[in-house]
C-alpha positions in Angstrom: 82.1 85.5 98.2 83.5 87.5 101.1 85.3 90.8 100.4 87.1 92.4 103.3 89.8 94.9 104.1 93.4 93.6 104.2 94.7 92.9 107.7 98.1 94.1 108.8 99.9 90.9 107.7 98.3 91.1 104.2 99.3 94.8 103.9 102.8 93.8 104.8 102.8 91.0 102.2 101.5 93.5 99.6 104.4 95.9 100.4 106.9 93.1 100.3 105.6 91.9 96.9 105.8 95.4 95.4 109.3 95.8 96.9 110.4 92.4 95.4 109.3 93.5 91.9 111.3 96.7 92.3 114.3 94.8 93.5 114.1 92.3 90.6 114.2 95.3 88.2 116.7 97.3 90.2 114.3 100.3 90.2 112.7 102.3 92.9 109.0 102.3 93.8 106.6 103.2 92.5 107.2 101.2 89.3 106.2 102.7 86.0 104.0 100.7 83.6 107.1 100.3 81.4 109.0 98.7 84.3 106.1 96.3 85.0 106.0 95.4 81.3 109.7 94.7 81.4 109.3 92.4 84.4 106.4 90.6 82.7 108.5 90.1 79.5 111.5 88.8 81.5 109.4 86.4 83.5 107.5 85.2 80.4 110.7 84.3 78.7 112.3 82.8 81.8 112.6 79.0 82.3 112.5 79.2 86.1 109.3 78.8 88.1 109.8 81.6 90.7 106.2 81.9 92.1 107.0 84.8 94.3 108.1 86.9 91.3 104.8 86.1 89.5 102.9 87.2 92.6 105.1 90.4 92.9 104.4 91.1 89.2 100.6 90.6 89.7 100.7 93.0 92.7 102.7 95.5 90.6 100.2 95.3 87.8 97.4 95.8 90.3 99.1 98.8 91.8 99.1 100.4 88.3 95.3 100.0 88.3 94.9 101.2 91.9 97.1 104.3 91.1 95.1 105.0 87.9 91.6 104.9 89.3 91.8 104.7 93.1 90.6 101.1 93.6 91.4 99.6 97.0 93.2 96.4 97.8 90.9 93.8 99.5 91.0 90.2 100.4 88.5 87.9 98.6 87.5 84.5 100.0 85.3 82.2 97.9 84.9 78.5 97.1 88.2 78.6 95.2 90.3 80.0 98.0 91.6 83.4 99.0 93.4 86.1 97.0 94.4 89.7 97.3 92.4 91.7 94.8 91.3 95.2 93.8 87.8 96.7 94.2 86.2 100.0 93.7 85.5 101.4 97.1 82.2 100.2 98.6 81.4 97.9 95.6 81.1 94.1 95.4 83.2 94.2 92.2 86.7 92.9 92.0 89.5 92.3 89.7 92.2 89.7 90.5 95.5 91.1 89.1 97.6 88.3 90.5 95.6 85.6 88.8 95.3 87.7 85.6 99.1 87.9 85.4 99.8 84.3 86.5 97.5 82.8 83.9 99.1 84.8 81.1 102.6 83.9 82.3 101.8 80.2 82.5 100.5 80.3 78.9 103.4 82.4 77.7 101.0 85.0 76.3 102.5 88.1 74.9 100.6 91.0 76.7 100.6 94.7 76.4 100.0 95.7 80.0 98.9 99.2 79.2 96.1 97.7 77.1 95.2 95.1 79.7 95.2 97.7 82.5 93.0 100.1 80.5 90.6 97.3 79.5 90.3 96.1 83.0 89.5 99.6 84.3 87.0 100.0 81.5 85.1 96.8 82.3 85.1 97.3 86.1 84.1 101.0 85.7 81.4 100.2 83.3 79.9 97.7 85.7 80.1 100.1 88.5 78.4 102.9 86.5 75.6 100.6 85.4 74.9 99.4 88.9 75.7 95.8 88.0 76.9 95.1 91.6 75.9 95.0 95.2 77.3 97.4 97.8 79.6 95.9 100.4 
């Protein structure tokens, strides 16, 4: 698995995704957790398959994590493909908020995003504190 910094195009795509989520909600950035929850609930109940909205939602959920604990956005490349993810600075630990959200949307899962955010932070932070990772 390769973990690297985002390049300028990927940073621009991240910003565009966050802006799309705000535009869909008619709210300014940064989005609150309640706004991100509202967008999740709307997309979960929607019959349309608007992939860009799901990605924008995943990025917005990830930004809640980044804002809470200071993780950085990175690009992860592995045998399954590439994805924009979050990582504690300097650690080979990641969480994939886009995939996390997309899978839950696809299954129609009712999710409390505050709980999901807090549990994700707890798991990643616990691994970081225990040394269950390699530096990058």
